[in-house]
Backbone as ProteinMPNN parsed JSONL, in Angstrom:
{"seq_chain_A": "MQRPDEKKRQQIMRAATRLFALRPFHKVKLDEVAAAASVGKGTLYVYFESKDDLYYALIYEGFAQMVDRLSADVGDGELAPRLALTRVCQELVGFGFSNPQFFEMIRQTGGTMRHARWESKRRDLTNLIERTIRRGVALGEFDDPHPEITAVFLPGLMRSIMLYADRADLHEGVVTEQVMRWVERGVGAVEVNSRTIEPRRGTKAGKSRAPQRGTSANARRIGTIPGRNGR", "coords_chain_A": {"N_chain_A": [[5.541, 35.176, 11.653], [8.504, 35.451, 13.357], [10.37, 32.991, 14.821], [11.825, 32.796, 18.106], [15.28, 32.26, 18.598], [17.859, 30.725, 20.27], [20.563, 30.677, 19.661], [20.734, 32.654, 17.761], [19.922, 34.765, 19.547], [22.048, 34.825, 21.324], [24.039, 35.579, 19.403], [23.368, 38.124, 18.882], [23.724, 39.316, 21.506], [26.352, 39.147, 21.808], [27.413, 40.652, 19.846], [26.291, 43.03, 20.629], [27.608, 43.429, 23.297], [30.289, 43.868, 22.341], [29.924, 46.387, 21.163], [28.879, 48.157, 23.039], [31.2, 48.013, 24.854], [32.832, 49.721, 23.643], [31.579, 52.191, 23.37], [29.793, 54.785, 24.999], [26.508, 54.092, 26.627], [24.371, 55.61, 25.447], [25.259, 56.28, 23.047], [25.147, 54.295, 21.425], [23.462, 52.679, 18.757], [20.572, 50.886, 17.939], [20.398, 50.142, 15.333], [22.987, 49.857, 14.597], [23.708, 47.69, 16.385], [22.199, 45.674, 15.139], [23.37, 45.329, 12.706], [26.044, 44.867, 13.274], [25.575, 42.297, 14.496], [24.642, 40.951, 12.211], [21.922, 40.819, 11.389], [18.621, 41.692, 10.916], [16.946, 44.78, 11.83], [14.574, 44.456, 12.718], [14.551, 41.933, 13.764], [15.734, 42.197, 16.29], [13.742, 42.88, 17.918], [12.328, 40.714, 18.272], [13.679, 39.36, 20.155], [14.141, 41.361, 22.103], [12.814, 44.076, 23.98], [13.531, 46.729, 23.864], [16.521, 48.933, 23.507], [17.411, 49.531, 26.162], [16.384, 47.138, 27.324], [17.68, 45.168, 26.128], [20.522, 45.946, 27.064], [20.252, 45.591, 29.758], [19.869, 42.789, 29.744], [22.182, 41.975, 28.974], [23.759, 42.863, 31.046], [22.405, 41.432, 33.105], [23.336, 38.85, 32.441], [26.075, 38.865, 32.741], [26.144, 39.378, 35.677], [24.856, 37.118, 36.62], [26.424, 35.137, 35.715], [28.696, 35.865, 37.489], [27.585, 35.48, 40.084], [27.117, 32.663, 39.933], [29.779, 31.726, 39.372], [30.912, 32.144, 41.906], [29.358, 30.66, 43.559], [30.266, 28.055, 42.783], [32.951, 28.351, 43.52], [33.002, 28.909, 46.116], [30.876, 28.187, 47.481], [30.698, 25.623, 48.253], [31.833, 25.33, 50.701], [34.6, 24.624, 50.968], [36.64, 26.282, 50.708], [38.425, 28.426, 52.904], [36.594, 30.543, 55.176], [37.672, 33.387, 55.233], [39.27, 33.624, 53.204], [37.271, 32.753, 51.281], [35.365, 35.086, 51.617], [36.984, 37.296, 50.758], [37.331, 36.542, 47.916], [34.61, 36.781, 47.359], [34.528, 39.6, 47.441], [36.457, 40.465, 45.618], [35.039, 39.612, 43.061], [32.93, 41.13, 43.233], [33.927, 43.755, 43.091], [35.206, 43.578, 40.55], [32.939, 43.18, 38.799], [31.827, 45.598, 39.167], [33.694, 47.336, 37.933], [33.924, 46.334, 35.408], [31.238, 46.931, 34.416], [30.591, 49.875, 34.31], [28.704, 51.554, 33.06], [26.263, 50.509, 33.565], [25.917, 51.331, 36.316], [25.552, 53.895, 36.102], [23.218, 53.985, 34.564], [21.722, 53.373, 36.609], [21.893, 55.344, 38.25], [20.758, 57.238, 36.7], [17.923, 56.373, 36.401], [17.338, 55.815, 39.109], [16.994, 53.541, 40.535], [16.921, 49.791, 40.472], [16.982, 46.846, 38.47], [13.966, 45.046, 38.676], [13.001, 42.658, 38.165], [11.808, 39.302, 38.213], [14.022, 37.353, 37.787], [16.271, 38.816, 38.316], [15.857, 39.225, 41.074], [16.043, 36.703, 42.216], [18.73, 36.138, 41.725], [20.14, 37.973, 43.13], [19.239, 37.223, 45.613], [20.539, 34.598, 45.745], [23.212, 35.6, 45.845], [23.325, 37.157, 48.118], [22.57, 35.22, 49.972], [24.785, 33.559, 49.801], [26.908, 34.989, 50.747], [26.069, 35.384, 53.432], [26.043, 32.693, 54.236], [28.799, 32.244, 54.34], [29.929, 33.95, 55.913], [28.568, 33.085, 58.377], [29.705, 30.697, 58.597], [32.308, 31.362, 59.039], [32.068, 32.65, 61.371], [31.322, 30.436, 63.16], [33.634, 28.939, 62.994], [35.331, 30.739, 64.352], [36.726, 32.532, 62.961], [35.399, 34.824, 62.217], [33.739, 37.636, 63.608], [30.515, 38.569, 63.975], [27.373, 39.517, 64.921], [25.197, 39.848, 63.238], [25.087, 38.349, 60.638], [23.2, 38.193, 58.484], [22.513, 40.889, 57.824], [24.863, 42.173, 57.232], [25.5, 40.693, 54.925], [23.698, 41.811, 53.03], [24.393, 44.592, 52.879], [26.991, 44.4, 52.042], [27.284, 43.944, 49.157], [26.344, 46.372, 48.432], [28.438, 48.3, 48.974], [29.936, 48.251, 46.751], [28.139, 49.242, 45.059], [27.689, 51.876, 45.944], [30.233, 53.011, 45.521], [30.52, 52.958, 42.806], [28.655, 54.645, 42.104], [28.892, 57.138, 43.374], [31.511, 57.93, 44.024], [34.429, 59.583, 42.642], [35.039, 58.52, 39.517], [37.418, 58.721, 37.76], [39.446, 58.687, 39.453], [39.526, 56.113, 40.381], [40.718, 52.951, 41.088], [40.792, 49.483, 40.294], [42.389, 47.493, 41.859], [43.092, 49.052, 44.12], [40.627, 49.524, 45.039], [39.499, 47.058, 45.676], [41.39, 46.259, 47.759], [40.495, 48.329, 49.622], [38.01, 47.751, 50.404], [38.237, 45.184, 51.299], [39.868, 45.9, 53.5], [38.065, 47.176, 55.09], [36.209, 45.085, 55.533], [38.02, 43.411, 56.964], [38.365, 44.896, 59.408], [35.971, 44.838, 60.286], [33.635, 42.468, 60.185], [35.58, 40.69, 60.013], [37.04, 41.198, 62.544], [37.895, 39.444, 65.302], [36.411, 38.915, 68.161], [35.511, 41.573, 68.764], [35.442, 44.578, 70.635], [32.665, 45.251, 71.752], [31.278, 45.587, 74.103], [30.628, 47.387, 77.046], [33.37, 49.009, 78.273], [34.868, 48.946, 81.475], [35.922, 51.862, 83.426], [39.395, 52.499, 84.204], [40.827, 52.825, 87.522], [40.985, 56.045, 88.667], [40.478, 57.157, 86.487], [37.936, 59.327, 84.411], [34.574, 58.675, 84.729], [33.008, 56.765, 82.112], [34.782, 57.167, 80.394], [37.249, 55.201, 78.603], [40.347, 53.646, 78.243], [42.059, 53.108, 75.48], [43.192, 50.009, 73.97], [46.418, 49.052, 74.156], [48.683, 48.943, 71.445], [49.535, 45.806, 70.005], [49.01, 44.362, 72.249], [46.361, 43.259, 72.714], [43.99, 40.624, 72.064], [42.631, 41.406, 69.9], [44.211, 42.929, 68.316], [46.422, 41.146, 67.537], [44.605, 39.267, 66.067], [43.51, 40.665, 64.105], [44.238, 40.315, 61.105], [46.085, 40.614, 57.866], [44.949, 41.17, 54.672], [44.3, 38.152, 53.105], [46.631, 36.991, 50.952], [48.1, 39.07, 50.8], [51.37, 40.774, 50.835], [52.53, 38.262, 51.037], [51.484, 36.673, 52.844]], "CA_chain_A": [[6.165, 35.631, 12.777], [9.789, 34.774, 13.48], [10.446, 32.308, 16.25], [13.155, 32.983, 18.825], [16.227, 31.104, 18.327], [18.657, 31.008, 21.286], [21.615, 30.982, 19.038], [20.545, 34.093, 17.308], [20.065, 35.563, 20.682], [23.28, 34.921, 21.809], [24.783, 36.26, 18.421], [22.999, 39.563, 19.13], [24.201, 39.755, 22.593], [27.849, 39.284, 21.736], [27.628, 41.953, 19.072], [26.058, 44.343, 21.5], [28.577, 43.578, 24.04], [31.299, 44.538, 21.815], [29.707, 47.85, 20.786], [28.727, 48.834, 24.43], [32.381, 47.989, 25.513], [33.684, 50.708, 22.902], [30.945, 53.579, 23.366], [28.828, 54.812, 25.996], [25.238, 53.413, 26.28], [23.617, 56.521, 24.746], [25.824, 56.512, 21.556], [25.156, 52.824, 20.67], [22.059, 52.602, 18.185], [19.866, 49.559, 17.714], [20.676, 49.857, 13.904], [24.619, 49.48, 14.79], [23.843, 46.32, 16.909], [21.497, 44.737, 14.136], [24.498, 45.337, 11.638], [27.071, 44.006, 13.838], [25.112, 41.048, 14.46], [24.235, 40.517, 10.781], [20.421, 40.508, 11.505], [17.658, 42.923, 10.548], [16.588, 45.53, 13.13], [13.072, 43.859, 13.347], [14.842, 40.761, 14.452], [16.104, 42.493, 17.404], [12.744, 43.001, 18.791], [11.942, 39.422, 18.416], [14.298, 38.966, 21.4], [14.384, 42.461, 23.208], [11.689, 45.109, 23.694], [14.231, 47.917, 23.48], [17.847, 48.951, 23.837], [17.403, 49.11, 27.729], [16.074, 45.729, 27.65], [19.047, 44.495, 25.541], [21.621, 46.283, 27.751], [20.156, 45.034, 31.127], [19.968, 41.416, 29.527], [23.741, 41.738, 28.903], [24.459, 42.817, 32.665], [22.024, 40.208, 34.031], [24.302, 37.629, 31.937], [27.252, 38.942, 33.615], [25.924, 39.271, 37.131], [24.421, 35.62, 36.908], [27.729, 34.238, 35.701], [29.478, 35.994, 38.58], [27.15, 34.634, 41.174], [27.339, 31.174, 39.549], [31.265, 31.325, 39.561], [31.055, 32.22, 43.241], [28.691, 29.629, 44.162], [31.12, 27.193, 42.39], [34.251, 28.552, 43.896], [33.068, 29.051, 47.577], [29.518, 27.714, 47.936], [30.738, 24.064, 49.061], [32.451, 25.511, 51.991], [35.9, 24.077, 51.076], [37.768, 27.395, 51.051], [38.479, 29.153, 54.294], [35.817, 31.781, 55.036], [38.122, 34.653, 55.151], [39.586, 33.612, 51.773], [36.033, 32.903, 50.572], [34.809, 36.391, 51.662], [38.021, 37.853, 49.756], [36.947, 36.046, 46.694], [33.28, 37.511, 46.944], [34.862, 41.066, 47.274], [36.985, 40.693, 44.269], [34.192, 39.465, 42.221], [32.081, 42.397, 43.227], [34.465, 45.055, 42.591], [35.442, 43.171, 39.2], [31.678, 43.313, 38.275], [31.537, 47.067, 39.046], [34.58, 48.085, 37.079], [33.576, 45.872, 33.983], [29.913, 47.509, 33.897], [30.453, 51.155, 34.873], [27.51, 52.274, 32.552], [25.08, 49.961, 34.398], [25.544, 52.127, 37.519], [25.239, 55.223, 35.517], [21.777, 53.846, 34.274], [20.93, 53.117, 37.957], [21.825, 56.911, 38.821], [19.653, 57.991, 36.037], [16.628, 55.797, 36.623], [16.825, 55.856, 40.428], [16.808, 52.239, 41.036], [17.678, 48.658, 39.718], [16.117, 46.075, 37.825], [13.196, 44.332, 39.841], [12.642, 41.466, 37.535], [12.031, 37.923, 39.058], [15.249, 36.721, 37.726], [17.284, 39.538, 39.142], [15.635, 39.153, 42.348], [16.377, 35.525, 42.682], [20.15, 35.951, 41.667], [20.486, 38.703, 44.126], [19.038, 36.239, 46.847], [21.529, 33.643, 45.613], [24.329, 36.126, 46.394], [23.133, 37.37, 49.59], [22.565, 33.921, 50.754], [26.067, 32.84, 49.665], [27.598, 35.804, 51.687], [25.543, 35.078, 54.824], [26.521, 31.323, 54.743], [30.103, 32.218, 54.296], [30.171, 34.564, 57.315], [28.272, 32.329, 59.4], [30.748, 29.614, 58.731], [33.51, 31.981, 59.781], [31.709, 32.818, 63.008], [31.441, 29.075, 63.692], [35.069, 28.535, 63.177], [36.106, 31.521, 65.12], [37.532, 33.413, 62.321], [34.589, 36.099, 62.257], [32.82, 37.891, 64.799], [29.336, 39.112, 63.425], [26.254, 39.109, 65.422], [24.039, 39.944, 62.244], [25.329, 37.959, 59.285], [21.997, 38.573, 57.442], [22.637, 42.304, 57.588], [26.142, 42.145, 56.552], [25.309, 40.078, 53.568], [22.924, 42.733, 52.231], [24.973, 45.893, 52.501], [28.381, 44.368, 51.448], [27.356, 44.433, 47.757], [25.945, 47.883, 48.494], [29.586, 49.015, 48.865], [30.486, 48.374, 45.406], [27.34, 50.14, 44.278], [27.975, 53.124, 46.357], [31.426, 53.435, 45.013], [30.477, 53.407, 41.443], [27.632, 55.764, 41.925], [29.171, 58.446, 44.148], [32.887, 58.198, 43.761], [34.987, 59.954, 41.293], [35.534, 57.131, 38.937], [38.64, 59.064, 37.22], [40.394, 58.327, 40.651], [39.262, 54.665, 41.003], [41.513, 51.755, 40.686], [40.219, 48.155, 40.794], [43.12, 46.986, 42.914], [43.022, 49.926, 45.304], [39.173, 49.604, 45.635], [39.388, 45.8, 46.361], [42.134, 46.402, 49.043], [39.724, 49.028, 50.602], [36.762, 46.859, 50.676], [38.785, 44.212, 52.13], [40.419, 46.489, 54.805], [36.802, 47.372, 55.836], [35.785, 43.788, 56.121], [38.89, 42.797, 57.984], [38.178, 45.613, 60.46], [34.608, 44.638, 60.708], [33.501, 41.108, 60.535], [36.923, 39.977, 60.309], [37.847, 41.314, 63.844], [37.432, 38.492, 66.086], [36.293, 39.359, 69.743], [35.472, 42.919, 68.834], [35.075, 45.155, 71.971], [31.454, 45.924, 71.622], [31.016, 45.57, 75.377], [31.139, 48.628, 77.643], [34.575, 48.962, 79.06], [34.82, 49.643, 82.582], [36.987, 52.883, 83.412], [40.277, 52.199, 85.059], [40.888, 53.505, 88.588], [41.862, 57.34, 88.48], [40.062, 57.78, 85.128], [36.727, 59.845, 84.569], [33.518, 57.701, 84.302], [32.298, 56.918, 80.891], [35.79, 57.172, 79.365], [38.039, 54.045, 78.531], [41.719, 53.804, 77.742], [42.098, 52.473, 74.157], [44.163, 49.042, 74.249], [47.848, 49.262, 73.611], [49.057, 48.19, 70.358], [50.251, 44.584, 70.167], [48.74, 43.609, 73.582], [45.196, 42.966, 72.686], [43.889, 39.786, 71.172], [41.989, 42.004, 68.542], [45.397, 43.289, 67.349], [47.063, 39.834, 66.903], [43.809, 38.508, 65.401], [43.118, 41.429, 62.826], [45.528, 40.257, 59.936], [46.327, 41.397, 56.638], [44.227, 40.56, 53.716], [44.784, 36.905, 52.652], [47.496, 36.742, 49.809], [48.966, 40.368, 50.693], [52.729, 40.446, 51.575], [53.056, 36.881, 50.93], [51.016, 36.003, 54.143]], "C_chain_A": [[7.482, 34.716, 12.964], [9.833, 34.255, 14.867], [11.703, 32.547, 16.893], [14.016, 31.828, 18.587], [17.406, 31.589, 19.328], [20.054, 31.412, 20.708], [21.795, 32.249, 18.384], [20.653, 34.948, 18.366], [21.44, 36.002, 21.097], [24.477, 35.639, 20.868], [24.454, 37.678, 18.783], [23.588, 40.198, 20.279], [25.841, 40.014, 22.44], [28.272, 40.566, 20.907], [27.4, 43.154, 20.064], [27.098, 44.41, 22.51], [29.797, 44.325, 23.49], [31.069, 46.054, 21.507], [29.552, 48.633, 22.178], [30.15, 48.876, 25.128], [33.168, 49.276, 24.958], [32.981, 52.073, 23.025], [30.031, 53.561, 24.501], [27.447, 54.281, 25.569], [24.32, 54.305, 25.274], [24.026, 56.818, 23.194], [25.599, 55.172, 20.872], [23.755, 52.974, 20.153], [21.695, 51.128, 17.915], [20.447, 49.052, 16.232], [22.182, 49.287, 13.824], [24.463, 47.952, 15.204], [23.26, 45.279, 15.894], [22.646, 44.368, 13.014], [25.686, 44.473, 11.995], [26.811, 42.595, 14.114], [24.652, 40.166, 13.255], [22.727, 40.231, 10.735], [19.796, 41.83, 11.122], [17.298, 43.586, 11.929], [15.233, 44.796, 13.834], [13.295, 42.5, 14.02], [15.253, 41.027, 15.966], [15.01, 42.596, 18.36], [11.832, 41.786, 18.961], [12.449, 38.938, 19.921], [14.391, 40.125, 22.669], [13.504, 43.645, 22.789], [12.247, 46.516, 23.434], [15.57, 47.933, 23.798], [18.087, 48.863, 25.304], [17.325, 47.82, 27.889], [17.46, 44.833, 27.269], [20.191, 44.652, 26.499], [21.43, 45.632, 29.078], [20.212, 43.488, 30.822], [21.559, 41.166, 29.589], [24.257, 41.824, 30.279], [23.673, 41.752, 33.371], [22.961, 39.064, 33.673], [25.52, 37.736, 32.752], [27.148, 38.77, 34.883], [25.619, 37.723, 37.296], [25.701, 34.885, 36.7], [28.701, 34.626, 36.97], [29.092, 35.187, 39.807], [27.393, 33.09, 40.848], [28.957, 30.91, 39.766], [31.461, 31.271, 41.102], [30.662, 31.023, 43.866], [29.673, 28.286, 43.863], [32.488, 27.029, 43.209], [34.219, 28.327, 45.601], [31.692, 28.43, 48.108], [29.461, 26.287, 48.652], [31.308, 24.091, 50.294], [33.959, 24.986, 52.076], [36.956, 24.982, 51.368], [37.457, 27.987, 52.512], [37.576, 30.183, 54.168], [36.41, 32.986, 54.946], [38.662, 34.614, 53.527], [38.391, 33.653, 50.769], [35.324, 34.473, 50.499], [35.807, 37.426, 50.729], [37.693, 37.571, 48.448], [35.663, 36.784, 46.122], [33.6, 39.078, 46.801], [35.638, 41.247, 46.075], [36.207, 40.509, 43.137], [33.377, 40.687, 41.957], [32.668, 43.564, 42.676], [34.833, 44.73, 41.127], [34.245, 43.621, 38.413], [31.572, 44.744, 38.052], [32.494, 47.627, 37.899], [34.455, 47.639, 35.449], [32.083, 46.462, 33.684], [29.747, 48.865, 34.467], [29.045, 51.9, 34.382], [26.251, 51.534, 33.109], [24.758, 50.799, 35.64], [25.24, 53.346, 37.067], [23.878, 55.123, 35.043], [21.11, 53.843, 35.661], [20.743, 54.6, 38.435], [20.744, 57.531, 37.892], [18.235, 57.754, 36.416], [16.201, 55.656, 38.182], [16.621, 54.502, 41.046], [17.497, 50.926, 40.222], [16.7, 47.925, 39.363], [15.248, 45.176, 38.941], [12.451, 43.093, 38.989], [12.874, 40.322, 38.378], [13.435, 37.408, 39.144], [16.417, 37.35, 38.39], [17.255, 39.378, 40.608], [16.273, 37.7, 42.942], [17.798, 35.378, 42.654], [20.791, 36.751, 42.872], [20.32, 37.949, 45.576], [20.228, 35.309, 47.026], [22.839, 34.39, 46.211], [24.403, 36.596, 47.692], [23.179, 36.16, 50.504], [23.909, 33.306, 50.895], [27.034, 33.728, 50.777], [27.322, 35.523, 53.039], [26.072, 33.797, 55.241], [27.995, 31.394, 55.078], [30.496, 32.932, 55.733], [29.802, 33.834, 58.599], [29.003, 31.213, 59.834], [32.066, 30.12, 59.506], [33.256, 32.174, 61.13], [31.969, 31.588, 63.666], [32.777, 28.626, 63.904], [35.874, 29.533, 63.884], [36.916, 32.578, 64.348], [36.736, 34.917, 62.028], [33.952, 36.452, 63.478], [31.746, 38.946, 64.292], [28.102, 38.777, 64.036], [25.063, 39.141, 64.439], [24.686, 39.561, 60.822], [24.372, 38.445, 58.01], [21.983, 40.059, 56.982], [23.742, 42.59, 56.835], [26.026, 41.925, 54.968], [24.54, 40.837, 52.681], [23.592, 43.994, 51.869], [26.447, 45.635, 52.213], [28.403, 44.659, 50.102], [27.042, 45.893, 47.662], [27.211, 48.723, 48.371], [29.935, 49.356, 47.654], [29.486, 49.396, 44.628], [27.366, 51.762, 44.648], [29.196, 53.867, 45.785], [31.099, 53.685, 43.597], [29.397, 54.468, 41.187], [28.049, 57.162, 42.268], [30.619, 58.691, 44.147], [33.293, 58.817, 42.482], [35.8, 58.869, 40.648], [36.989, 57.34, 38.098], [39.839, 58.743, 38.189], [40.42, 56.863, 41.086], [40.231, 53.603, 40.251], [41.073, 50.412, 41.085], [40.931, 47.635, 41.861], [43.017, 47.762, 44.127], [41.57, 49.78, 46.054], [38.933, 48.065, 46.463], [40.141, 45.803, 47.709], [41.28, 47.12, 49.91], [38.785, 48.342, 51.164], [37.027, 45.974, 51.653], [39.286, 44.635, 53.513], [39.052, 46.799, 55.661], [36.357, 46.103, 56.379], [36.713, 43.301, 57.085], [38.759, 43.597, 59.365], [36.796, 45.468, 60.96], [34.442, 43.234, 61.068], [34.596, 40.251, 60.758], [37.69, 39.971, 61.765], [36.997, 40.457, 64.728], [37.373, 39.175, 67.446], [36.332, 40.821, 69.818], [34.995, 43.568, 70.103], [33.88, 45.984, 71.875], [31.016, 46.273, 73.007], [31.458, 47.06, 75.897], [32.414, 48.259, 78.582], [34.642, 49.782, 80.362], [35.979, 50.689, 82.915], [37.891, 52.299, 84.448], [40.216, 53.133, 86.398], [41.606, 54.946, 88.414], [41.268, 57.888, 87.115], [38.681, 58.264, 85.335], [35.614, 58.686, 84.157], [33.04, 57.898, 83.031], [33.469, 56.969, 79.955], [36.803, 55.791, 79.418], [39.304, 54.354, 77.878], [41.725, 52.819, 76.497], [43.249, 51.111, 74.366], [45.407, 49.453, 73.47], [48.098, 48.668, 72.516], [49.99, 47.024, 70.739], [49.987, 43.901, 71.423], [47.223, 43.149, 73.559], [45.074, 41.558, 71.788], [43.302, 40.158, 69.666], [43.349, 42.265, 67.679], [46.17, 42.375, 66.997], [45.906, 39.162, 65.782], [43.542, 39.296, 63.805], [44.169, 41.458, 61.798], [45.336, 41.094, 58.793], [45.461, 40.466, 55.781], [44.906, 39.434, 53.186], [45.471, 37.242, 51.225], [48.33, 38.09, 49.844], [50.16, 40.099, 51.487], [53.155, 39.084, 51.712], [52.568, 36.128, 52.124], [49.529, 35.617, 53.798]], "O_chain_A": [[7.504, 33.502, 12.762], [9.452, 34.865, 15.866], [12.707, 32.497, 16.182], [13.624, 30.675, 18.412], [17.864, 32.726, 19.215], [20.662, 32.365, 21.195], [22.859, 32.867, 18.425], [21.424, 35.901, 18.254], [21.874, 37.149, 21.197], [25.52, 36.123, 21.308], [25.417, 38.416, 18.988], [23.949, 41.375, 20.244], [26.423, 40.983, 22.927], [29.201, 41.324, 21.185], [28.208, 44.066, 20.24], [27.572, 45.537, 22.654], [30.275, 45.285, 24.094], [31.996, 46.859, 21.609], [30.131, 49.708, 22.33], [30.31, 49.754, 25.977], [34.016, 49.835, 25.654], [33.655, 53.082, 22.817], [29.542, 52.519, 24.939], [27.194, 54.042, 24.388], [23.626, 53.768, 24.41], [23.342, 57.405, 22.355], [25.924, 55.066, 19.69], [22.874, 53.348, 20.927], [22.566, 50.288, 17.692], [20.846, 47.914, 15.988], [22.49, 48.371, 13.062], [24.977, 47.063, 14.526], [23.759, 44.157, 15.802], [22.756, 43.238, 12.539], [26.206, 43.611, 11.286], [27.7, 41.752, 13.991], [24.361, 38.97, 13.305], [22.354, 39.34, 9.971], [20.423, 42.886, 11.039], [17.364, 42.967, 12.991], [14.957, 44.635, 15.022], [12.431, 41.972, 14.72], [15.112, 40.13, 16.797], [15.248, 42.425, 19.555], [10.799, 41.796, 19.63], [11.757, 38.277, 20.694], [14.635, 39.877, 23.85], [13.42, 44.117, 21.655], [11.567, 47.377, 22.875], [15.96, 46.94, 24.412], [18.982, 48.107, 25.683], [18.17, 47.266, 28.591], [18.073, 44.045, 27.989], [20.845, 43.651, 26.793], [22.425, 45.101, 29.572], [20.655, 42.835, 31.766], [22.055, 40.229, 30.213], [25.081, 41.01, 30.698], [24.266, 41.14, 34.26], [23.36, 38.338, 34.584], [25.946, 36.775, 33.392], [27.979, 38.034, 35.414], [26.226, 37.135, 38.19], [26.024, 34.027, 37.521], [29.434, 33.752, 37.432], [29.843, 34.448, 40.445], [27.926, 32.401, 41.717], [29.312, 29.877, 40.333], [32.16, 30.365, 41.557], [31.413, 30.382, 44.602], [29.798, 27.49, 44.793], [33.022, 25.96, 43.503], [35.098, 27.761, 46.251], [31.603, 28.234, 49.32], [28.561, 25.863, 49.377], [31.351, 23.078, 50.993], [34.504, 24.927, 53.179], [37.947, 24.717, 52.049], [36.364, 27.958, 53.079], [37.626, 30.829, 53.122], [35.651, 33.859, 54.527], [38.432, 35.549, 52.76], [38.378, 34.317, 49.732], [34.837, 34.931, 49.466], [35.276, 38.295, 50.038], [37.793, 38.552, 47.711], [35.52, 37.247, 44.99], [32.902, 39.748, 46.04], [35.438, 42.3, 45.47], [36.534, 41.151, 42.139], [33.152, 41.189, 40.856], [32.065, 44.306, 41.901], [34.764, 45.71, 40.385], [34.412, 44.366, 37.447], [31.274, 45.178, 36.939], [32.021, 48.333, 37.008], [34.777, 48.344, 34.493], [31.786, 46.408, 32.491], [28.732, 49.043, 35.141], [28.399, 52.657, 35.105], [25.183, 52.141, 33.031], [23.599, 50.988, 36.01], [24.499, 53.968, 37.828], [23.245, 56.179, 35.073], [19.979, 54.313, 35.788], [19.691, 55.026, 38.912], [19.904, 58.296, 38.366], [17.452, 58.659, 36.704], [15.04, 55.438, 38.531], [16.036, 54.446, 42.127], [18.459, 51.062, 39.466], [15.568, 48.156, 39.786], [15.793, 44.682, 39.928], [11.324, 42.713, 39.309], [13.842, 40.225, 39.133], [13.993, 37.086, 40.193], [17.344, 36.729, 38.91], [18.26, 39.375, 41.32], [16.904, 37.653, 43.998], [18.277, 34.571, 43.451], [21.758, 36.328, 43.505], [21.129, 38.071, 46.496], [20.835, 35.175, 48.088], [23.501, 33.775, 47.046], [25.427, 36.477, 48.364], [23.74, 36.14, 51.599], [24.216, 32.64, 51.883], [27.797, 33.147, 51.549], [28.26, 35.412, 53.829], [26.521, 33.65, 56.378], [28.443, 30.701, 55.991], [31.301, 32.432, 56.519], [30.453, 33.882, 59.642], [29.047, 30.768, 60.98], [32.705, 29.486, 60.346], [34.089, 31.912, 61.998], [32.729, 31.55, 64.633], [33.071, 27.977, 64.908], [37.066, 29.282, 64.062], [37.657, 33.378, 64.919], [37.335, 35.938, 61.688], [33.65, 35.604, 64.318], [32.087, 40.125, 64.2], [27.654, 37.677, 63.712], [24.025, 38.548, 64.73], [24.785, 40.421, 59.947], [24.713, 38.913, 56.924], [21.501, 40.393, 55.9], [23.618, 43.24, 55.797], [26.341, 42.692, 54.058], [24.669, 40.565, 51.487], [23.449, 44.482, 50.748], [27.172, 46.627, 52.134], [29.248, 45.433, 49.653], [27.543, 46.552, 46.751], [27.15, 49.777, 47.739], [30.226, 50.512, 47.348], [29.872, 50.196, 43.776], [27.129, 52.675, 43.857], [29.214, 55.083, 45.596], [31.471, 54.783, 43.181], [29.323, 55.072, 40.116], [27.688, 58.163, 41.65], [30.919, 59.875, 44.297], [32.681, 58.655, 41.426], [36.874, 58.41, 41.035], [37.657, 56.355, 37.786], [40.993, 58.57, 37.796], [41.165, 56.437, 41.968], [40.403, 53.521, 39.035], [40.981, 50.21, 42.296], [40.284, 47.283, 42.848], [42.854, 47.154, 45.184], [41.369, 49.877, 47.265], [38.363, 47.927, 47.546], [39.569, 45.382, 48.714], [41.201, 46.652, 51.046], [38.689, 48.296, 52.39], [36.355, 45.854, 52.677], [39.176, 43.92, 54.509], [39.065, 46.637, 56.882], [36.131, 45.996, 57.584], [36.242, 42.75, 58.08], [39.028, 42.994, 60.404], [36.492, 45.978, 62.039], [34.975, 42.769, 62.075], [34.604, 39.279, 61.513], [38.563, 39.189, 62.142], [35.789, 40.593, 64.921], [38.266, 39.95, 67.79], [36.993, 41.39, 70.687], [34.049, 43.002, 70.649], [33.942, 47.214, 71.901], [30.35, 47.303, 73.107], [32.337, 47.757, 75.391], [32.417, 47.383, 79.446], [34.512, 51.005, 80.4], [37.102, 50.276, 82.623], [37.437, 51.702, 85.424], [39.558, 54.171, 86.326], [42.775, 54.964, 88.028], [41.593, 59.004, 86.709], [38.082, 57.794, 86.302], [35.884, 57.869, 83.277], [32.652, 59.018, 82.698], [33.238, 56.827, 78.755], [37.057, 55.42, 80.564], [39.366, 55.241, 77.027], [41.332, 51.67, 76.7], [44.243, 51.407, 75.029], [45.417, 50.053, 72.395], [47.635, 47.528, 72.544], [50.941, 47.107, 71.516], [50.659, 42.912, 71.714], [46.886, 42.58, 74.598], [45.905, 41.338, 70.907], [43.424, 39.511, 68.626], [43.494, 41.849, 66.53], [46.807, 42.657, 65.983], [46.306, 38.609, 64.758], [43.42, 38.74, 62.713], [44.893, 42.437, 61.614], [44.594, 42.075, 58.732], [45.257, 39.281, 56.043], [46.059, 39.6, 52.79], [44.756, 37.784, 50.382], [49.201, 38.248, 48.988], [50.169, 39.428, 52.52], [54.085, 38.78, 52.46], [53.111, 35.072, 52.449], [48.829, 35.046, 54.634]]}, "name": "protein", "num_of_chains": 1, "seq": "MQRPDEKKRQQIMRAATRLFALRPFHKVKLDEVAAAASVGKGTLYVYFESKDDLYYALIYEGFAQMVDRLSADVGDGELAPRLALTRVCQELVGFGFSNPQFFEMIRQTGGTMRHARWESKRRDLTNLIERTIRRGVALGEFDDPHPEITAVFLPGLMRSIMLYADRADLHEGVVTEQVMRWVERGVGAVEVNSRTIEPRRGTKAGKSRAPQRGTSANARRIGTIPGRNGR"}
């Protein structure tokens, strides 16, 4: 029985990555992967149970690397929370655009991978986002009463876009900007007016006047995306 060799496993994964980048998942055959990796088809099964298993292994590698990059870039807390959250959004969008077939497989199977290593990395990402938001709240940059909830559904934005939007009209830069626009108007809005506003004299009860542009603290604090327009 052939014993697993990590170098050979990486050799197979590099070959599979090239093939999946050129053609849709269903058009890539394991025979082709084996030939591109210069190994026998039987050798593939030493490392991967099926083509699905091989593909998910590739996606996991990319996802794990993304989380590790974010942990190195923003996990130590040296980067300002707003910039750190921008970095998170950029990485999430980049991952989505780099792996569109992964989301198509999610659509077909109706779920995501539930292996322990996936769950562990997802928790790492969620915890990183939550810590970033809480740090922003502590510094007065963010206003979010439930960072633990935001940390869960922020990655879900990218999943929803890749699953349900018309990909032919998607552009990575536009999607990143839109996600950050949502973040800026959400957790990035300091002193959000979530309280009930008392009606002015002469107005009907239950209705409130919208704050005039340029006069509220929110209008001043809700800035542009870091790095846009040179600011």
